[in-house]
C-alpha positions as CSV (number, residue, x, y, z in Angstrom):
1,M,188.2,-121.3,117.5
2,T,188.4,-117.8,119.2
3,N,192.2,-118.2,119.8
4,Q,192.7,-119.3,116.2
5,T,190.8,-116.2,115.0
6,E,192.8,-113.9,117.2
7,K,196.1,-115.5,115.9
8,M,195.0,-114.9,112.3
9,K,194.0,-111.4,113.1
10,W,197.3,-110.5,114.6
11,S,199.2,-112.3,111.9
12,S,197.4,-110.1,109.4
13,V,198.2,-107.0,111.3
14,F,201.9,-108.0,111.5
15,T,202.0,-108.6,107.8
16,E,200.5,-105.2,107.1
17,L,203.0,-103.5,109.4
18,L,205.8,-105.4,107.6
19,L,204.5,-104.2,104.3
20,L,204.3,-100.7,105.5
21,L,207.9,-100.9,106.6
22,V,209.0,-102.2,103.2
23,K,207.0,-99.5,101.4
24,S,208.4,-96.7,103.6
25,V,212.0,-97.8,102.7
26,Y,211.0,-97.9,99.0
27,Y,209.3,-94.4,99.1
28,I,212.3,-92.9,100.9
29,G,214.6,-94.3,98.3
30,E,212.3,-93.1,95.5
31,S,212.4,-89.6,96.9
32,I,216.2,-89.6,97.2
33,Y,216.4,-90.8,93.6
34,H,214.2,-88.1,92.3
35,M,216.3,-85.5,94.1
36,F,218.9,-86.3,91.4
37,V,216.7,-87.5,88.5
38,P,213.6,-85.3,88.1
39,L,210.2,-86.8,87.3
40,T,209.2,-86.8,83.7
41,E,207.0,-83.8,82.8
42,K,203.7,-84.7,81.1
43,S,202.4,-82.9,78.1
44,L,199.7,-80.3,78.5
45,A,198.9,-79.8,74.8
46,D,195.4,-81.3,75.0
47,D,194.3,-79.6,78.2
48,I,191.9,-76.8,78.8
49,V,193.2,-74.8,81.7
50,L,191.0,-72.4,83.7
51,I,192.9,-69.9,85.8
52,T,191.4,-67.4,88.2
53,G,192.9,-63.9,88.7
54,T,194.5,-63.6,85.3
55,G,194.3,-59.9,85.0
56,H,197.7,-59.4,86.5
57,G,200.6,-61.0,88.5
58,I,200.9,-64.8,88.9
59,G,197.6,-65.4,87.1
60,K,198.6,-63.5,84.0
61,C,202.0,-65.2,83.9
62,L,200.4,-68.6,84.3
63,A,198.0,-67.9,81.4
64,M,200.9,-66.9,79.2
65,Q,203.0,-69.9,80.1
66,F,200.3,-72.4,79.8
67,A,199.5,-71.1,76.3
68,E,203.2,-71.4,75.5
69,V,203.1,-75.1,76.2
70,S,200.0,-75.4,73.8
71,S,197.2,-75.5,76.4
72,K,193.9,-73.7,75.8
73,V,193.6,-71.1,78.5
74,V,190.4,-69.8,80.0
75,C,191.2,-66.5,81.7
76,V,188.9,-65.5,84.5
77,D,189.1,-62.2,86.5
78,I,186.7,-59.7,88.0
79,N,188.5,-56.9,86.2
80,A,187.2,-57.2,82.6
81,Q,189.7,-54.8,81.1
82,S,192.9,-56.2,82.4
83,N,191.6,-59.8,81.8
84,A,190.8,-59.0,78.2
85,E,194.3,-57.5,77.7
86,T,195.8,-60.8,79.0
87,A,193.8,-62.8,76.5
88,K,194.6,-60.4,73.7
89,E,198.3,-60.6,74.5
90,I,198.2,-64.4,74.4
91,N,196.2,-64.6,71.2
92,A,198.6,-62.2,69.5
93,K,201.3,-64.8,70.1
94,W,199.3,-68.0,70.0
95,K,196.1,-67.5,68.0
96,G,192.9,-69.0,69.5
97,K,194.6,-70.2,72.7
98,A,192.9,-67.8,75.1
99,F,189.3,-67.1,76.1
100,A,188.4,-64.3,78.5
101,Y,185.6,-64.4,81.0
102,T,184.6,-61.8,83.7
103,C,183.4,-63.4,86.9
104,D,183.3,-62.7,90.6
105,V,184.5,-66.0,91.8
106,S,183.4,-65.4,95.4
107,T,179.7,-65.8,94.3
108,L,178.5,-69.3,93.7
109,E,175.8,-68.3,91.2
110,K,178.3,-66.4,89.1
111,V,180.7,-69.3,89.1
112,R,178.0,-71.7,88.0
113,E,177.1,-69.3,85.1
114,L,180.8,-69.2,84.2
115,G,180.9,-73.0,84.2
116,E,178.0,-73.3,81.7
117,K,179.5,-70.7,79.4
118,V,183.0,-72.3,79.4
119,E,181.6,-75.8,78.8
120,R,179.5,-74.6,75.9
121,E,182.0,-72.2,74.3
122,V,185.4,-73.8,75.0
123,G,185.0,-77.3,76.3
124,T,185.6,-79.4,79.5
125,V,188.1,-77.9,81.8
126,T,190.8,-80.4,82.6
127,I,193.1,-78.2,84.7
128,L,191.7,-75.8,87.3
129,V,194.0,-73.3,88.9
130,N,192.5,-71.5,91.9
131,N,194.8,-68.5,91.9
132,A,192.7,-65.4,92.8
133,G,193.4,-63.9,96.2
134,I,193.6,-60.8,98.3
135,M,196.1,-59.9,101.1
136,P,195.4,-57.0,103.4
137,C,198.4,-56.5,105.7
138,K,197.6,-55.0,109.1
139,P,197.2,-56.1,112.7
140,L,194.2,-58.2,113.5
141,E,192.4,-55.5,115.4
142,A,192.7,-53.2,112.4
143,H,190.6,-55.6,110.3
144,D,186.9,-54.8,110.2
145,E,184.2,-57.4,109.7
146,A,183.7,-56.7,106.0
147,T,187.5,-57.1,105.3
148,I,187.7,-60.4,107.1
149,K,184.7,-61.7,105.3
150,K,186.0,-60.6,101.9
151,I,189.4,-62.4,102.5
152,F,187.6,-65.6,103.1
153,E,185.1,-65.1,100.3
154,V,187.9,-64.7,97.7
155,N,190.7,-66.8,99.2
156,V,188.6,-69.8,100.5
157,F,185.0,-69.9,99.5
158,A,185.8,-69.2,95.8
159,H,187.7,-72.5,95.9
160,F,184.6,-74.3,97.0
161,W,182.4,-72.7,94.3
162,M,185.0,-73.5,91.6
163,L,185.1,-77.1,92.8
164,D,181.3,-77.3,93.0
165,T,181.2,-76.2,89.3
166,F,184.1,-78.0,87.7
167,L,185.0,-81.0,89.8
168,P,181.9,-83.1,88.9
169,R,182.8,-83.2,85.2
170,M,186.4,-84.1,86.0
171,K,185.1,-87.0,88.2
172,A,182.7,-88.1,85.5
173,L,185.7,-88.4,83.1
174,N,188.1,-89.5,85.9
175,N,190.5,-87.0,84.4
176,G,191.7,-83.7,85.7
177,H,194.2,-81.7,87.7
178,L,193.4,-79.2,90.5
179,V,195.9,-76.6,91.6
180,F,195.5,-74.8,94.9
181,L,197.4,-71.6,95.4
182,S,198.1,-71.4,99.1
183,S,201.2,-69.6,100.5
184,M,204.1,-70.1,102.9
185,A,201.7,-68.0,105.0
186,G,199.5,-71.2,104.9
187,I,202.4,-73.1,106.5
188,I,203.8,-70.5,109.0
189,G,201.8,-67.9,110.9
190,L,203.0,-64.3,110.5
191,K,202.1,-61.0,112.2
192,N,200.0,-58.5,110.2
193,L,198.6,-61.4,108.2
194,V,196.3,-63.2,110.7
195,P,193.1,-63.5,108.6
196,Y,195.2,-64.1,105.4
197,C,197.2,-66.8,107.1
198,A,194.0,-68.4,108.3
199,S,192.6,-68.4,104.8
200,K,195.7,-69.9,103.3
201,F,195.9,-72.6,106.0
202,A,192.2,-73.3,105.1
203,V,193.2,-73.8,101.4
204,R,195.9,-76.2,102.5
205,G,193.5,-78.3,104.5
206,L,190.9,-78.2,101.8
207,A,193.3,-79.5,99.2
208,E,194.7,-82.2,101.5
209,A,191.3,-83.5,102.6
210,L,189.8,-83.4,99.0
211,T,192.9,-85.3,97.7
212,D,192.3,-88.1,100.3
213,E,188.5,-88.2,99.6
214,C,189.0,-88.6,95.9
215,R,191.8,-91.2,96.4
216,V,189.7,-93.3,98.7
217,N,186.7,-93.1,96.3
218,G,188.8,-94.4,93.4
219,F,189.4,-91.3,91.2
220,T,192.8,-92.5,90.3
221,N,193.4,-90.1,87.4
222,L,192.6,-86.9,89.3
223,H,195.7,-85.1,90.4
224,F,196.1,-82.4,93.0
225,T,198.9,-79.9,93.5
226,S,199.1,-77.4,96.4
227,I,201.5,-74.4,95.9
228,F,203.2,-72.5,98.7
229,P,205.0,-69.4,97.3
230,Y,207.2,-67.2,99.3
231,M,206.7,-63.5,98.9
232,V,206.0,-62.7,95.2
233,D,206.6,-59.3,93.7
234,T,203.0,-58.8,92.4
235,G,202.0,-55.7,94.4
236,L,200.0,-57.5,97.0
237,C,203.0,-57.5,99.3
238,K,203.6,-53.8,99.5
239,K,206.0,-53.7,102.5
240,P,208.0,-56.9,102.6
241,K,210.6,-57.4,105.3
242,I,213.6,-59.5,104.2
243,R,216.7,-59.7,106.3
244,F,218.8,-61.7,103.8
245,P,217.6,-60.6,100.4
246,S,220.4,-62.4,98.6
247,L,219.3,-65.7,100.3
248,L,215.5,-65.2,100.0
249,P,214.7,-62.5,97.5
250,L,211.2,-61.6,96.4
251,V,210.1,-64.1,93.8
252,T,209.0,-62.8,90.4
253,P,205.6,-63.7,89.0
254,E,207.2,-65.2,85.9
255,A,209.5,-67.5,87.9
256,T,206.6,-68.5,90.2
257,A,204.4,-69.4,87.2
258,K,207.2,-71.4,85.7
259,E,207.6,-73.4,89.0
260,I,203.8,-74.0,89.3
261,I,203.6,-75.3,85.7
262,S,206.6,-77.6,86.3
263,A,204.9,-78.9,89.5
264,V,201.7,-79.6,87.6
265,R,203.6,-81.4,84.8
266,R,205.3,-83.6,87.4
267,N,202.0,-84.3,89.3
268,L,203.6,-83.0,92.5
269,F,201.3,-83.2,95.5
270,E,202.8,-80.0,97.1
271,H,205.5,-77.6,96.1
272,S,207.0,-74.5,97.8
273,I,208.6,-71.7,95.9
274,P,211.6,-71.8,96.5
275,S,211.3,-75.6,96.7
276,S,213.6,-75.8,99.8
277,L,211.2,-74.0,102.1
278,L,208.9,-76.9,102.7
279,A,211.8,-79.2,103.6
280,F,213.2,-76.6,106.0
281,N,209.8,-76.1,107.6
282,N,209.3,-79.9,108.0
283,I,212.7,-80.2,109.6
284,F,212.3,-77.4,112.1
285,R,208.7,-78.4,113.0
286,C,210.4,-81.4,114.7
287,Y,212.4,-79.0,117.0
288,P,211.0,-77.5,120.2
289,H,208.6,-74.7,119.3
290,K,210.8,-72.0,120.9
291,M,213.6,-73.1,118.5
292,A,211.4,-72.7,115.5
293,L,210.4,-69.2,116.7
294,D,214.0,-68.2,117.2
295,L,214.8,-69.3,113.7
296,K,211.9,-67.4,112.3
297,D,213.1,-64.3,114.1
298,F,216.7,-64.8,112.9
299,M,215.5,-65.0,109.2
300,G,213.5,-61.8,109.7
301,S,211.0,-62.4,106.9
302,G,207.5,-61.0,107.0
303,V,205.4,-57.9,106.1
304,D,204.9,-54.6,107.7
305,A,201.4,-53.2,108.1
306,H,200.1,-50.8,105.4
307,D,196.9,-49.1,104.5
308,D,194.9,-50.5,101.6
């Protein structure tokens, strides 16, 4: 009986391995196919989109472009004036599409208050874009304790507080899309950005682990998208270093927002801007580490230190 049980066990394992092999071939073929035939983009017309950091830069462009595709947009920023201007600009073009809320997203109590107001005054958020972030550029030893804490409060902890507030309702409806703004600095470590890179690596890990947790628990209609932009011309990156600007120029906030919304509409799990960067990183991660370092030095991209 024991031998028979063992045979059945190994037969089951072999069957599973064979199925994995068949699936892997299918998934590779599917990926190649979609390199030439893009995924269909879903409509966002019925969505309520909450975006943090909408007072300027990528966040403002996201708010404008989500409104353009008929979403209702909840604009959230700590700067009340610039945030109100974003909402006003949107409503001048698309009346009643934007709602402005002032909030320090690094504080859980403030985010919970925000959640109650938005649910009561606008409705249930179906797309959450965690965009707010700060990026001090200086060597590690030049960062003081307060600066490092602030980087993590805004770039990492705010994600947890937003999830604590808005994810339960999405789970209850089994409907929603969560967008995590990481960075190519969350893929590759860079000098003068040690705490920032650590925070963006943390966002990447948070998104990947949460995606798996929700998948295993059966939330089949929750979607997750992690975004890894290259250097974006928003003012955060004050002293960029680019050896080949014609090959890898600074990305505009408008182009970045357009790419993010397209990724959301296609339900992409992760997307770099430009899109080729993740593929190149994955390839060169397979090479010896010294080769990857030499390539990074050859490309010459990064940031110089500067005072805040």
